[in-house]
C-alpha angles and dihedrals in degrees: 000000000000108000092205095061104015134088093297095060095102094047097062098236108197126194119213128177126195108203101155119083089209090062092049092048089064094053119096114209089205094058118105114239119215112221096195140042101194141024094265093057091044090054091048092054091044091054092046090051090051091049091050090051091051092050093050091048091051091051091054091046091051091050091050091050093049090051090050090241088132133026128234089252092058 
């Protein structure tokens, strides 16, 4: 899917590539990375995290239903 015009268009997907070893040498893997710079971006990431949690929960629920661990009524 084309990221410029596909479903990720509103989420500002950015591609970065680190090809230089000098750039990577200055990166600490223990350093915390901030995903947002303002409240709007923070809210966006918060909503995406919530959506991800719902999707994962539904996948587990579907697996339990397929295995007859739960009934349709539950």
